[in-house]
Structures are given as C-alpha cells and as structure tokens.
C-alpha positions in Angstrom: 95.8 73.9 187.1 97.5 77.3 187.0 95.3 80.2 188.2 94.4 82.6 185.4 96.7 85.6 184.9 95.3 88.8 186.4 93.9 91.4 184.1 96.3 94.3 183.4 95.7 97.3 185.7 95.0 100.8 184.5 94.9 103.9 186.8 93.1 106.9 185.4 93.9 110.1 187.4 92.3 113.5 187.3 92.4 116.4 189.7 88.7 117.0 189.9 85.7 115.3 191.4 85.3 112.8 188.5 81.5 113.0 188.4 81.2 115.7 185.7 84.2 114.8 183.6 82.8 113.0 180.6 86.2 112.2 179.0 87.6 110.7 182.1 84.5 108.6 182.8 84.4 107.3 179.2 88.1 106.5 179.3 87.6 104.3 182.3 84.5 102.6 180.9 86.1 101.9 177.6 89.1 100.3 179.3 86.9 98.2 181.6 84.9 97.0 178.6 88.2 96.0 177.0 89.0 93.8 180.0 91.3 96.1 182.0 91.1 96.3 185.8 90.5 100.0 186.1 90.8 102.4 189.1 89.7 106.0 188.7 91.4 108.4 191.1 89.9 111.9 191.6 89.7 114.6 194.2 87.4 114.4 197.2 85.1 117.3 198.0 85.6 116.6 201.7 88.6 115.8 204.0 87.9 112.1 203.8 88.8 109.5 201.2 85.6 108.7 199.3 85.2 105.3 197.6 82.6 104.4 195.0 82.0 102.2 192.0 81.2 102.5 188.4 80.3 98.9 187.6 83.6 97.0 187.8 85.6 100.3 188.1 86.9 101.4 191.5 86.6 105.1 192.1 88.8 106.6 194.8 88.5 110.3 195.6 91.3 111.6 197.9 91.3 114.8 199.9 93.9 117.4 198.9 95.4 119.4 201.7 97.0 122.9 201.4 100.0 122.1 203.6 102.7 122.7 200.9 100.8 125.8 199.7 100.6 127.3 203.2 104.3 126.6 203.8 105.2 128.4 200.5 103.0 131.3 201.2 104.3 131.5 204.7 107.9 131.8 203.5 106.8 134.3 200.8 105.0 136.5 203.3 107.9 136.7 205.7 111.0 137.9 203.9 114.1 138.6 206.0 113.6 142.4 206.0 110.0 142.0 207.1 111.0 139.7 210.0 113.3 142.5 211.2 111.2 145.5 210.7 107.9 144.0 211.9 109.4 142.4 215.0 107.2 139.4 214.8 103.9 141.3 214.2 102.6 139.3 211.3 99.4 141.1 210.4 96.9 143.9 211.3 95.2 141.7 213.8 98.4 141.1 215.8 99.2 144.8 215.5 95.8 145.7 217.1 96.4 143.2 219.9 99.9 144.6 220.4 98.4 148.1 220.7 95.8 147.0 223.1 98.4 145.3 225.4 100.5 148.4 225.2 97.6 150.7 226.2 96.7 148.4 229.1 100.3 148.3 230.3 100.5 152.1 230.1 97.3 152.6 232.0 98.5 150.3 234.7 102.0 151.7 235.0 100.9 155.4 234.8 98.5 154.8 237.6 101.3 153.1 239.7 103.5 156.1 238.9 100.8 158.5 240.2 100.6 156.5 243.4 104.3 156.1 243.8 106.7 158.4 245.7 110.4 159.1 245.7 112.9 157.1 243.6 110.2 154.5 242.5 108.1 157.3 240.9 111.1 158.5 238.9 112.0 155.0 237.8 108.4 154.3 236.6 108.4 157.5 234.6 111.7 156.5 232.9 110.3 153.0 232.0 107.1 154.6 230.7 109.0 157.0 228.4 111.2 154.1 227.1 108.3 151.8 226.5 106.3 154.4 224.7 109.3 155.1 222.4 109.7 151.4 221.6 106.0 151.2 220.9 106.0 154.1 218.5 109.1 152.6 216.7 107.4 149.2 216.3 104.2 150.6 214.9 106.0 152.9 212.5 108.2 150.0 211.3 105.2 147.8 210.8 103.4 150.4 208.8 106.5 151.1 206.7 106.8 147.4 205.8 103.1 147.2 204.9 103.4 150.2 202.6 106.6 149.1 200.8 106.3 145.3 200.8 102.7 144.5 200.5 102.1 141.4 198.3 100.4 142.6 195.0 97.0 141.1 194.0 98.6 139.4 191.0 102.3 139.0 191.9 104.9 138.3 189.3 106.0 134.6 189.0 109.2 133.5 190.8 109.7 131.1 187.9 109.5 127.9 189.8 106.2 126.1 189.3 106.4 124.5 192.7 106.4 128.0 194.4 104.3 129.7 191.8 101.4 127.2 192.0 102.1 125.0 195.1 98.7 123.4 194.7 100.3 121.2 192.1 102.6 119.8 194.8 99.7 119.3 197.2 97.9 117.3 194.5 101.0 115.1 194.0 101.3 114.6 197.8 97.7 113.4 198.0 97.4 111.3 194.8 100.9 109.8 194.7 100.7 107.4 197.6 97.3 106.2 196.6 98.5 105.6 193.0 101.6 103.7 194.1 99.5 101.3 196.3 97.8 100.1 193.1 101.0 99.2 191.2 99.2 99.8 187.9 100.6 98.7 184.5 99.6 101.9 182.9 98.9 105.4 184.4 96.7 107.7 182.4 97.2 111.3 183.7 94.6 113.8 182.6 95.6 117.5 182.3 98.7 119.3 183.5 97.5 119.2 187.1 98.4 115.5 187.3 101.4 115.2 185.0 104.0 115.6 187.9 102.2 112.9 189.9 102.2 110.4 187.0 105.8 111.0 186.2 107.0 110.6 189.8 104.8 107.7 190.7 105.8 105.8 187.5 109.5 106.4 188.3 109.1 105.3 191.9 107.3 102.1 190.9 109.9 101.3 188.3 112.7 101.8 190.8 110.9 99.3 193.1 110.9 96.7 190.3 107.3 97.2 189.0 106.7 97.6 185.3 104.7 100.8 184.8 104.1 103.0 181.7 102.4 106.4 181.9 100.4 108.6 179.5 99.9 112.3 179.6 96.5 113.3 178.2 96.6 117.1 177.2 92.9 118.2 177.2 93.9 121.8 176.3 96.7 124.0 175.1 98.0 125.2 178.4 100.2 127.8 176.8 97.1 129.3 175.2 94.9 129.4 178.2 94.0 132.8 179.6 94.9 132.0 183.2 93.5 134.2 186.0 96.9 134.9 187.5 100.4 135.5 186.3 101.9 132.8 188.6 99.4 130.2 187.3 100.1 131.2 183.7 103.8 130.4 184.4 103.3 127.3 186.5 101.1 125.2 184.2 103.2 125.5 181.0 106.3 125.0 183.2 105.2 121.8 184.8 104.1 120.4 181.4 107.4 121.3 179.9 109.3 119.6 182.7 107.5 116.3 182.5 105.9 115.8 179.0 109.2 114.5 177.5 109.3 111.8 180.2 105.9 110.4 179.3 105.8 107.0 177.5 103.1 108.5 175.3 101.1 111.7 174.9 97.5 111.8 174.0 95.5 114.9 173.0 92.1 116.0 171.6 92.9 117.2 168.1 95.5 117.0 165.3 96.1 120.7 165.6 96.9 120.5 169.3 99.1 117.5 168.6 101.1 119.5 166.1 101.6 122.3 168.6 102.7 120.0 171.4 105.1 118.2 169.1 106.7 121.5 168.1 106.7 123.2 171.5 108.3 120.3 173.3 110.2 118.7 170.4 108.5 115.4 171.0 110.1 112.4 169.4 106.6 111.0 168.6 103.5 113.0 167.9 100.6 112.7 170.4 97.9 110.1 169.7 94.7 112.0 168.8 91.6 110.9 170.8 88.7 113.4 170.3 86.3 113.7 173.1 83.0 112.5 171.6 79.7 111.0 172.9 79.1 107.3 173.0 76.9 106.8 170.0 75.6 103.4 171.0 73.4 104.8 173.8 71.9 107.8 172.0 68.2 107.5 171.9 68.0 105.3 174.9 67.8 108.1 177.5 65.3 108.5 180.3 61.8 109.4 179.4 61.2 113.1 179.8 64.9 114.1 179.6 64.6 117.2 177.4 66.3 120.6 177.6 63.1 122.1 176.0 61.0 120.6 178.7 63.4 121.8 181.4 62.9 125.3 180.0 59.1 124.9 180.0 58.8 125.7 176.3 56.4 124.5 173.6 57.8 122.7 170.5 57.4 125.6 168.2 59.4 128.1 170.3 62.8 128.8 168.7 65.5 127.5 171.2 69.2 127.9 171.1 71.3 126.0 173.6 74.8 126.5 175.2 76.1 123.5 177.1 79.3 123.3 179.2 81.8 125.3 181.1 81.3 129.1 181.4 84.3 131.2 181.3 85.1 134.7 179.8 86.7 133.1 176.8 83.5 131.2 176.0 81.9 134.3 174.5 78.4 133.9 175.8 78.2 137.7 176.2 78.0 138.1 172.5 74.9 135.8 172.4 73.2 137.8 175.2 74.0 141.1 173.5 72.4 139.8 170.3 69.2 138.5 171.9 67.3 141.8 171.7 67.6 141.5 167.9 66.2 138.0 167.9 62.6 138.5 169.2 60.9 135.3 170.4 64.1 133.3 170.4 65.0 131.6 173.7 68.4 130.6 175.1 69.0 127.6 177.4 72.3 127.6 179.4 73.3 124.2 180.6 75.4 124.9 183.7 76.3 123.1 186.9 76.2 126.1 189.1 75.6 129.9 189.3 78.9 131.7 189.1 79.8 135.4 189.4 80.3 135.4 185.6 76.9 133.9 185.0 75.3 136.4 187.4 76.9 139.2 185.5 75.6 137.8 182.2 72.1 137.6 183.7 72.3 141.1 184.9 73.2 142.2 181.4 70.2 140.3 180.1 67.9 142.0 182.6 69.1 145.4 181.5 68.5 144.5 177.9 65.0 143.2 178.6 65.7 139.6 177.6 66.1 137.9 180.9 62.7 136.1 180.6 64.0 134.3 177.5 67.1 132.9 179.2 66.7 129.6 181.0 69.2 128.0 183.3 69.0 124.2 183.1 71.2 121.6 185.1 73.7 119.1 183.9 72.7 115.5 183.2 74.8 112.3 183.1 77.5 112.4 180.5 75.9 109.6 178.3 72.6 111.4 178.4 73.7 114.8 177.0 72.9 114.3 173.3 69.3 113.1 174.1 68.9 116.0 176.5 70.0 118.6 173.9 68.1 117.1 171.0 64.9 119.1 171.6 66.7 122.4 171.0 67.0 124.0 167.5 70.7 125.0 167.3 73.8 124.6 169.4 76.1 127.5 170.2 79.9 127.7 170.4 80.5 131.4 170.6 84.2 131.2 171.7 86.5 134.1 171.7 89.6 133.9 169.5 92.1 132.9 172.2 94.8 130.4 171.5 93.4 127.5 173.6 90.0 127.8 171.8 91.5 127.8 168.4 93.2 124.4 168.3 90.5 121.7 168.8 86.9 120.8 168.4 85.4 121.1 171.8 83.3 118.3 173.3 80.1 120.3 172.9 80.5 120.3 169.0 80.3 116.5 168.9 77.4 116.5 171.5 75.4 119.0 169.4 75.9 117.1 166.2 75.0 113.7 167.8 71.9 115.5 169.1 71.1 116.5 165.5 71.6 120.2 166.1 73.2 122.5 163.5 75.8 124.9 164.9 76.1 128.6 165.3 79.8 129.2 165.9 82.3 132.0 166.2 85.2 132.2 163.7 87.7 130.3 165.9 89.9 128.5 163.5 89.3 124.7 163.9 85.6 124.9 164.5 85.0 127.4 161.7 86.9 125.2 159.2 85.0 122.1 160.2 81.6 123.7 160.1 82.2 125.4 156.8 83.7 122.3 155.2 80.8 120.0 156.2 78.1 122.7 155.9 76.9 122.0 159.5 76.0 125.5 160.5 76.7 129.2 160.3 79.7 131.3 161.4 79.9 134.8 163.0 82.8 137.2 163.9 83.5 136.5 167.6 83.6 140.1 168.7 80.6 141.4 166.7 77.2 140.7 168.1 75.6 142.0 164.9 77.1 139.1 162.9 76.0 136.7 165.6 72.4 137.9 165.1 72.6 137.3 161.3 74.2 133.8 161.8 71.6 132.8 164.4 68.7 133.9 162.1 70.2 132.1 159.2 70.7 128.8 161.2 67.3 128.9 162.7 65.6 129.6 159.3 67.6 126.7 157.6 67.6 124.3 160.5 66.3 121.3 158.6 68.6 121.9 155.6 71.7 122.2 157.8 70.7 119.2 159.9 70.6 117.0 156.8 74.3 117.6 156.4 75.0 115.8 159.7 75.8 112.6 157.8 76.5 109.1 159.0 80.2 109.6 158.3 80.3 112.7 160.5 78.5 111.0 163.3 80.7 107.8 163.2 83.9 109.8 163.3 82.6 111.9 166.2 81.8 108.9 168.4 83.6 107.6 171.4 83.6 104.1 170.0 85.6 105.3 167.1 87.9 107.7 169.0 88.7 105.4 171.9 90.0 102.5 169.7 93.4 104.2 169.4 93.6 104.7 173.1 92.9 101.1 173.9 95.6 100.0 171.4 98.0 102.4 173.0 97.4 100.8 176.5 98.2 97.4 175.0 101.4 98.5 173.2 102.8 100.4 176.2 102.1 97.6 178.8 103.1 94.9 176.4 100.1 92.9 177.5 96.5 92.4 176.6 93.5 91.7 178.7 92.3 88.1 178.7 89.0 89.1 177.1 86.5 92.0 176.9 83.8 92.4 179.5 80.7 92.7 177.3 78.4 93.1 180.3 79.8 96.6 181.3 77.3 99.1 179.8 78.4 102.5 178.6 75.7 103.9 180.8 77.2 102.7 184.1 76.8 105.1 186.9 78.7 105.9 190.1 77.3 103.9 193.0 78.5 103.5 196.6 81.7 101.8 197.4 83.3 100.5 200.6 83.4 103.6 202.8 83.9 103.2 206.5 81.2 105.4 208.0 82.0 107.8 210.8 80.1 107.1 214.0 79.3 109.9 216.4 78.2 108.9 220.0 74.6 110.0 220.5 72.3 110.1 223.5 68.7 109.0 223.4 69.0 107.6 219.9 68.5 111.1 218.3 70.6 112.3 215.4 73.6 114.5 216.4 75.2 117.0 214.1 77.8 119.7 214.4 75.8 122.8 215.3 76.2 126.0 213.3 79.5 127.5 214.1 82.9 128.8 212.8 83.3 126.4 209.9 83.9 127.4 206.2 80.5 125.9 205.3 77.5 126.9 207.3 74.6 124.8 206.1 70.9 125.4 206.7 68.5 122.5 206.2 64.7 122.7 206.1 62.1 123.8 206.7 60.0 120.7 206.1 62.3 118.1 207.8 59.9 115.3 206.5 60.5 112.1 208.4 63.4 113.8 210.2 65.5 113.7 207.0 66.8 117.2 207.4 68.2 116.1 210.8 69.5 112.9 209.3 71.2 114.7 206.4 72.8 117.2 208.8 74.3 114.4 210.8 75.6 112.6 207.7 77.1 115.6 206.1 78.8 117.0 209.3 80.2 113.5 210.2 81.7 113.2 206.7 83.1 116.7 206.5 84.7 118.7 209.4 84.4 121.9 207.3 80.6 121.8 207.6 78.4 122.9 210.5 74.6 122.8 210.2 71.3 124.2 211.5 68.1 122.2 211.0 64.8 124.1 210.8 61.3 122.6 211.0 57.9 124.2 210.4 55.7 122.4 212.8 52.0 121.6 212.2 49.8 120.2 215.0 50.0 116.7 213.4 53.8 116.8 213.0 56.0 114.3 214.7 58.7 115.9 216.9 61.6 115.1 214.7 65.0 116.5 215.9 65.8 120.1 214.8 67.6 123.1 216.0 64.8 125.6 215.3 61.0 124.8 215.4 58.7 127.3 213.8 54.9 127.3 214.4 53.5 126.9 210.9 50.4 128.8 212.0 52.6 131.9 212.4 54.3 131.9 209.0 52.0 134.7 207.7 53.0 137.1 210.5 55.5 139.8 209.6 57.5 139.5 212.9 58.0 135.8 212.3 59.0 136.4 208.7 61.6 139.0 209.6 63.0 136.8 212.3 63.6 134.1 209.7 65.4 136.6 207.4 67.7 137.6 210.3 68.3 134.0 211.1 69.4 133.0 207.6 71.0 136.1 206.0 74.6 136.5 207.3 74.6 133.2 209.1 74.4 130.6 206.3 76.8 130.0 203.4 74.7 127.2 202.0 71.1 126.1 202.3 69.4 122.8 201.3 65.7 123.6 200.9 63.4 120.6 201.2 59.9 120.3 199.8 60.2 123.7 198.0 58.9 125.5 201.1 59.9 129.1 201.7 62.6 130.0 204.2 61.2 133.4 205.2 57.7 132.3 206.1 55.3 133.7 203.6 57.1 137.0 203.2 57.7 136.4 199.5 55.0 133.9 198.8 54.2 130.3 199.6 57.2 128.6 197.9 60.9 129.0 197.8 60.8 130.8 194.5 60.1 134.2 196.1 63.1 133.9 198.4 65.7 133.1 195.8 66.5 136.6 194.8 67.4 137.6 198.4 69.4 134.4 198.8 71.4 135.1 195.6 72.0 138.7 196.7 73.3 137.3 200.1 75.7 135.0 198.2 74.1 131.9 199.8 74.4 128.8 197.7 71.0 127.1 197.4 70.0 123.5 196.4 66.5 122.0 196.3 65.6 118.7 197.8 62.4 116.8 196.8 60.8 114.0 198.9 57.7 112.9 197.0 54.2 114.3 196.5 55.4 117.9 196.2 57.1 117.0 192.9 55.4 113.8 191.7 53.0 114.4 188.7 49.7 112.4 189.3 48.8 112.2 185.6 52.2 110.8 184.5 52.3 108.5 187.5 48.9 107.1 186.5 50.2 106.5 182.9 53.3 104.7 184.1 52.0 102.5 186.9 49.0 100.2 186.7 48.4 100.4 190.5 49.3 104.0 191.0 48.5 105.4 194.4 46.4 108.2 192.7 43.8 105.6 191.6 42.8 105.2 195.3 43.5 108.8 196.5 40.6 110.6 198.3 38.6 113.0 196.2 40.4 116.2 195.4 43.9 115.0 196.5 45.1 114.3 193.0 44.0 117.7 191.7 45.7 119.5 194.6 48.9 117.6 194.3 48.9 118.1 190.5 48.9 121.9 190.9 51.6 121.8 193.6 53.8 119.4 191.6 53.5 121.5 188.4 54.5 124.7 190.2 57.4 123.1 192.0 58.7 121.5 188.8 58.6 124.9 187.1 60.6 126.3 190.0 63.2 123.5 189.7 63.4 123.9 185.9 63.8 127.6 185.8 66.0 128.2 188.8 69.0 126.4 187.5 69.8 125.3 191.0 71.3 121.9 192.0 68.4 119.4 192.5 68.3 116.3 194.7 65.7 113.7 195.4 65.5 111.3 198.4 63.9 108.4 196.5 65.0 107.4 193.0 61.5 107.1 191.5 61.4 110.9 191.6 64.0 111.0 188.8 61.1 110.3 186.5 59.7 113.7 187.5 63.0 115.5 187.9 65.3 113.8 185.4 68.1 116.3 185.9 68.2 115.7 189.7 70.7 113.5 191.6 69.6 110.9 194.0 70.7 111.6 197.6 69.4 108.5 199.4 67.3 108.6 202.6 69.4 108.4 205.7 68.6 106.0 208.5 70.4 105.0 211.7 71.1 101.6 210.2 73.0 100.3 213.3 70.1 101.0 215.7 67.8 98.7 213.6 70.2 95.7 213.6 68.7 92.4 214.7 70.4 89.0 214.8 67.2 86.9 215.1 66.9 84.5 212.2 64.1 84.9 209.7 61.8 82.4 207.9 62.4 79.6 210.5 58.9 79.7 211.9 56.4 77.2 210.5 54.0 80.2 210.1 56.2 83.3 209.3 55.2 86.7 210.7 54.4 89.1 207.8 54.2 92.7 208.8 52.6 95.7 206.9 52.5 99.2 208.4 50.8 101.8 206.3 50.8 105.4 207.4 47.9 106.1 205.0 46.3 103.1 203.3 45.9 104.7 199.9 49.6 105.6 199.6 50.7 102.0 200.2 48.0 100.0 198.3 46.9 98.4 201.5 43.3 97.7 200.5 44.5 96.1 197.3 46.7 93.5 199.0 44.5 92.8 202.1 42.3 90.1 200.5 45.4 87.9 199.7 47.0 88.5 203.1 43.8 87.9 205.0 43.2 84.6 203.1 46.7 83.3 203.7 46.4 84.3 207.4 43.1 82.5 207.8 44.6 79.4 206.1 47.4 79.3 208.6 50.0 79.9 206.0 51.3 83.2 207.4 50.8 85.2 210.6 49.7 88.5 209.1 50.1 91.6 211.3 48.7 95.0 210.2 50.3 97.9 212.2 48.2 101.0 212.0 48.3 103.9 214.5 51.3 102.3 216.3 53.6 104.8 218.0 56.9 105.0 216.2 58.7 104.1 219.5 57.0 100.6 219.3 57.5 100.1 215.5 61.2 99.0 215.8 60.3 95.9 217.9 57.5 95.0 215.5 59.9 95.0 212.6 62.6 93.1 214.5 60.1 90.4 215.4 58.8 89.9 211.8 60.0 87.4 209.1 58.8 89.4 206.1 57.9 93.0 205.7 55.5 94.3 203.0 56.2 97.9 202.0 54.2 99.7 199.3 52.5 98.5 196.1 51.6 101.9 194.5 54.6 104.2 194.0 57.2 102.0 192.3 59.8 103.0 195.0 60.6 102.4 198.6 60.8 104.7 201.6 62.2 105.0 205.1 60.2 102.1 206.5 61.5 99.7 203.9 65.1 100.9 204.7 64.6 100.3 208.4 63.3 96.8 207.7 66.2 96.0 205.4 68.6 97.3 208.1 67.0 94.8 210.5 67.7 92.0 208.0 64.2 91.4 206.9 63.3 90.5 203.4 61.1 93.3 202.0 58.4 92.9 199.4 57.0 95.8 197.4 56.5 97.2 193.9 59.7 98.5 192.4 59.8 100.4 189.0 62.5 99.9 186.4 63.7 103.5 187.1 64.5 102.5 190.7 66.2 99.3 189.6 68.4 101.2 187.2 69.3 103.8 189.8 70.6 101.1 192.1 72.4 99.2 189.3 70.2 96.2 190.0 71.5 95.9 193.6 68.2 96.7 195.4 67.2 93.4 197.2 63.5 94.3 197.6 61.4 91.5 196.1 59.3 92.9 193.4 55.5 92.3 193.5 52.2 94.0 192.5 48.8 93.4 194.0 48.2 90.9 191.2 51.5 88.9 191.7 51.7 89.1 195.5 50.3 85.6 196.2 52.8 83.9 193.9 55.7 86.0 195.2 54.9 85.0 198.8 54.5 81.4 197.7 58.0 81.4 196.2 59.5 83.0 199.4 57.8 80.4 201.6 58.9 77.6 199.4 62.6 78.7 199.4 63.2 79.8 203.0 67.0 79.7 202.7 66.8 82.0 199.6 64.5 84.4 201.5 66.9 84.5 204.5 69.7 85.3 202.0 67.7 88.2 200.7 67.5 89.5 204.3 71.3 89.4 204.6 71.7 91.2 201.3 69.2 93.8 202.6 71.4 94.6 205.6 74.4 95.2 203.2 72.3 97.3 200.9 71.0 99.5 203.8 74.5 100.0 205.1 75.9 100.8 201.6 73.2 103.3 200.4 71.4 104.5 203.5 73.8 105.0 206.5 74.5 108.6 205.3 78.0 108.0 203.9 76.9 107.9 200.2 74.4 110.8 200.7 77.1 113.0 202.1 79.3 112.2 199.1 76.5 113.0 196.7 76.0 116.4 198.4 79.8 117.0 198.5 80.0 118.9 195.2 77.3 121.3 196.3 79.0 121.9 199.6 82.4 122.7 198.3 
C-alpha cells in the first residue's frame, strides 16, 4: 500500500512578531483548516530562534541582526576625504582620548626636558614643538570635517534600497535560510519588508529543482505612506517595484489598491482582493467579561466612543481629542498595545483641555476576540487624515466595528466615506476640522440604534474572513497545481499560540538557587518586584536573561517576618516602607537605572511615597521613560464574588472571616489600576484571565530539571498519595480529607498530609509519592503542581474550563472536585499503566510550559 501523499506546504512570512498581526494569523489558520501544512515565520524579539505552535501550525520567529546595516552605515560614515582629514579619529570619544594621550605625553616630555641638559634638552624641545604642531593640525582637521560633512538627521536617499534601508537586507539574511529549509510549495509574503526574501528564496528553490510559487500580499499603498525618513520613503517603493513583477500572484486588501498597483507596476494580472475582516463564526463566543466598557470602568448608560488599532500621526486621533471638550459626558476608549511618544503627546493635550479623565487606555485582546471586546461601546472611530495610503482601502477596524454592531464616525477619506454613506452606516466629518467631528459624533451617538439597524446581514457576510479568504485558498491551489487531501475540520478559528520545541538555555548554578545576569550595561535593564511571591521574580529574571543577552535584571523583594528567603538582589524591610529615607533610596535605585520594570502584585516601587499601590508611582515612571508592565499572581486580582459564582467549591466559601471582604477591596482596586493604566498585563496562572481578560499568561517558572525523578509510579500495591497545603482553606483540604482518610484506613492508599514541612524536605516527599493532590478550590494549578509534574507524578486537582482552554487541552492534571475525588482515584488505581502515562505526559508539559523558555518568549514583546 502506498503511503499517503504529503499535504502541500505553505510558508507565511511577516517581518513582525506575529502575535498581534490578525491578517497573518487568520491566513495561516484558514490554510490549515483547508488542509495545508502551514509554517508561519516571523521576527523574534530576542537574539534566539523562538518556536511555538498554533494548533497544527508551526510558528518560527527568527532573530534579525543589524550586520548589513552596520556595514552600510560604516561605509557611509567614512568617506575617503574623511579618512584623510580625520586621520583615523572616528568620533568625539576618540578625539577626547587622543587629546588626553597628547596631554599626558606633553607633561611627561616637558618634565624630561626640564630635567635634561645639553643636546638632549634641545632635542626634546624640538620634538615637543613638532608634536604640538601635529596635534593642532589633527584637531583642526577633525573639527573641519565634522562641520562640513556631518550626516544630516534625515539624509537624502542614495537611490539604492539596499543602502537606503539596509534593514531589508538584514531581514532577508535572517528569513531566507529558514524559509529555504522548509521547501514550501507556496510562499505568502506579507508587506514590502518580505518581498525580496520571497522572490530570492523562491528563485533559489526553483534552481535546486523544487517547485515553489510565491505571493506578494500588499497590505498598504507603500507609495502613499508618510514614511518617517526620506531614505525609507525611497527604499520601500523601490524594493516593491523591483520584485512585484516577479511574483506569481499579488494579493491586496481593496479593489482601489489593486487598481493602483496594477497601474503603477503595469501588472499583467490585477491583484486578488482579500479584505482583512474578522472571523464571523466565532463572534459572540468570547470570554466572559471581555468588554471594552468594563475595561474603562464605565456604566452601560455612559456614552462611549472607541478607537482601536495602530496609532500614527496619519490616524487623526488629535481631531477627536480636540473635539472632546464640546462633547460633555462622552468618553473615549483607545485600544492600544503600548504607550508611545505620540500617545503621550495626545494625552498631554487632553490634560490641557480638561478631558483627560474621559480618555481610557485599554489593552489589545486576541484577534478573534476583537468584535466581542468592542461591542459594548456606542460608536467606532476612523478619524484618518487624507493621506494617500489611508484613502485606498477599508481598514481592518471598519469591519471589526461593524461586526461588533457599532455605527461609524469617520473622516472624509475617500473609500471609507463612500462605503459609509452608501450603506448609511454612520456619519462623516472633514478630517482637519474638529468642529465637524463634534457634529458627526453627536449625530452618530443620538442615532446609534437607527444607524446600527443598517448593518445588514449582507454587509456582515461580505466583511467576514470566511468570505474573503475563499479567494486566497483558491489562489494557493491554482499556483501550486495541487490540492490538500482534505480539510482539517478540528482546527478552530480561535486557536492560540502555545509553546513549541525550544531548546532551553541552561546556566550553571550553585546551591540550586536561580542565577540571572545582574543589572549591567545591556540595552534592556529590567527591574522585577517587589513582591517576589514564591521566588517568581527571581525565576522570571533567570528565564528572561538566559533567553535574551540584551537583558540584565535586578530582583527586589519586600520582606515580611513570615517571608521565605527567596533569591533576590535587593531585600527591603517591609516595616520601613513608610519611612522617607527608605522611599527616597528606592527612587534613586530605580530612576536612571532601569529601562523596564515588571511590577508584581501591584505593589509600589517607591515604598509608600505615593500610596500603597503602584498607581501612585506610574507618573514618575512615565516621566523617567521607564516601560512598565504589571504581573498578577492570584488573590491581589481575583474577585471573590465572581469566583463564588463560577466555582461550586470556591476557596472563598471556606475563607476565615473577613478575608473575602479584604481581598474583594484589594482586587477591585487593582483591577481598576490595570484597566485604566493601559499597561501590558501578565498573569502567572491562567485562571486569572477570568479576572483580567486582556492580560497574557506568562507561566510560572520552575527549575524543572532539579525535580526530575526516574522512580516508577503506581507500582506499589498501596500507592503513596501526597497532599501539601500551605493553607487548608486555599486548597480545599478539609473537603477532601474524609475520602482520603477512609481510603487510607481501608488500606487502598497510603495517604500523607504534609503540613509545616520545610521546603528543603518537600522535594524528597514529592519524589517518593505515586500521586500528588493539588488544590480543589481555585480551578487552576500552582507552583507545587508544576514541581510534582516535573517529577513525573500524576497530579489530581480541580481545573476550570478557562485553564483547559489556555493550554489548548494539553494540561495533564486529572480533573476532580471534592464530590468526584473518590471515583477519580478509583479510576487511576484501576488503570495503573494509564496513570503512569499521565506522569510521563506531566514531565513533558512541565518542560514545555514551565522551564522559563515560553515565559521569556511571552515577555519578549514587552522587553523589546
């Protein structure tokens, strides 16, 4: 019997980090669902190759060096005349060193001259005069060259895209070899940044006897972009012009842009139009609590406008902010991935106009969740300026707003204006007139329901990825002259990026304690703390600095009397945080030393100088240009009331009196800080995504190798079952004790309860066990469960659907509640081989998610 033919291969390449690029992700998923073997190649945020998965899709992120760029800039900076006039003095630093050496030599020789007698004295004076003359000449020549040949801030193009924007060559040098290893049948190149790579790799593969077609996907009109430099403005249109005619097919986002590309480049065939629209099938199935209104902390009756997407000068958000004073009571949500200088400038303007309190920064969510996220607003904004690139297509956000059921308030850019007016989907204003924006916004808000009724089934169907991607899938088949053997119906549109097969970097350590690159002369200087719960600040520091040589770190820990002595660089006595001298010491330690800070548990960095949470310190950190992200661990963000509603055996049912009320207040305040700050948010356990749905999961980091154990499990007639609660009410201990005690007394299991055991002894207890019971109250799993999995022990605990989804169903923890524990244990005891297999899968899971490699990759975007 002949083996089945392999599925055709598709390589999708993009010169960004993949994670936030909805079009690229949807392209890969659509092809995988159609049966293609898909690899998605993007850019690594570190200097290591990063590998991950999106269901059946391989994701490879490659580091891009600046070697070619440096070589070009080096040649540009040293013209022939400069090499003569400057005599090898390359910059002001070398000039200063040259002057210092000269002064030192003069002092030495002049002293010798003073001491010398006779002919030697005369000789030394002659040498001194000659050397001084040469010194003056060299300094004057250097200064002349600096005045006359200094590189301007925005130099004119040399009209060679390789030299004008050498980064394009560096991308090709990084992506090309990885692409050619795959030998794809089709290469899908996104944007002009990857067009040269696709063209060259396809040609090289064909020359080697491989059949390979390639597609250029033009997301924007590069000739109409307002590029930030003249050389960039030349290079991108030039590289597109050089290679677009070689593409086997061109794809773009609108019929208007297709027409322009056809005319500009005299294409034999017009581009295939594939609009970037949301996946309609998954709308309405988003996570509970995912709401831009909730992220703003606003009641349902408060008028809310939303702007979602990239922020650039051409996006026209300044007109919206200028108009807000004339729209009393109306709030604005800005969905943005990071705080940029432009955004800071816009917020300063808002402050001066007295409307800053009505502007809310809210974070990105997963691409398939965007319509659900936006749907709680009242209107969507596209206030673009009338620049050529904005005039030629419907942006992604238009489809997202409409799929969310939002009418539009748009500027009079050509394509959007025509579409909105024809379909009666919103109101239009003159892009450079804030007064007309105010009138358009008032009109849209007052007629919101009427305009929303015009968002018809026909409009929504046309603006769906299912409809748009059909032409793309047909193009793949026609170019490759092959078809997949059959669709993969089990690939969901909602598939998320999960860990792949990275090779973790191991750093030798003494005493078993985490080791990280201490704060030093690296581009990124990261502060972590000050909670350092369970030593996770230290573990994160080790993971990040191992993965990225550009990062050094300092771990800070506020110590309470009952705290464990987890590793840290700086220990601060928590009892002194109210003292001014302690507070000022922390300011001096942070400002001017850190470039980035990962704040855990929402605790302040400067003691209690600005209050008892990080909120008071944020203004100073912004002023110091320090990038900030927030990391949540658990009770500081978990809402007791919602947890009680979701989980029958919630830990808050057994909490000591007063604990729930105290945690309720703390969690509410911290969620407000998270929602209003607009900062990147991370959580260490996936259940917390229920409380912070806009966060990303950065998994707990454990020294997985140190917990390894090769002893077999489930071979004893009476298996050892271990449970180790730190606090009984947080683990549900008292709810499971009756079952465990009964089974122990019957001789079915050997139950061991580890309470008050020093952590140094816990490792051997875990290694000697056959089964480990974790928690039955939170719906998630913590450090202890990871350590047990790393030791190859089957773990039993209560796992919520949110946690299962976050791990794409790969979590091997056996699910049980206090009510089902007896039956679950009975099943494991009856199928001992199956239980042992769970232990083996647990080791793999611990390595995949919790050895620090994936956590460092998740944090990579923040640390760029």
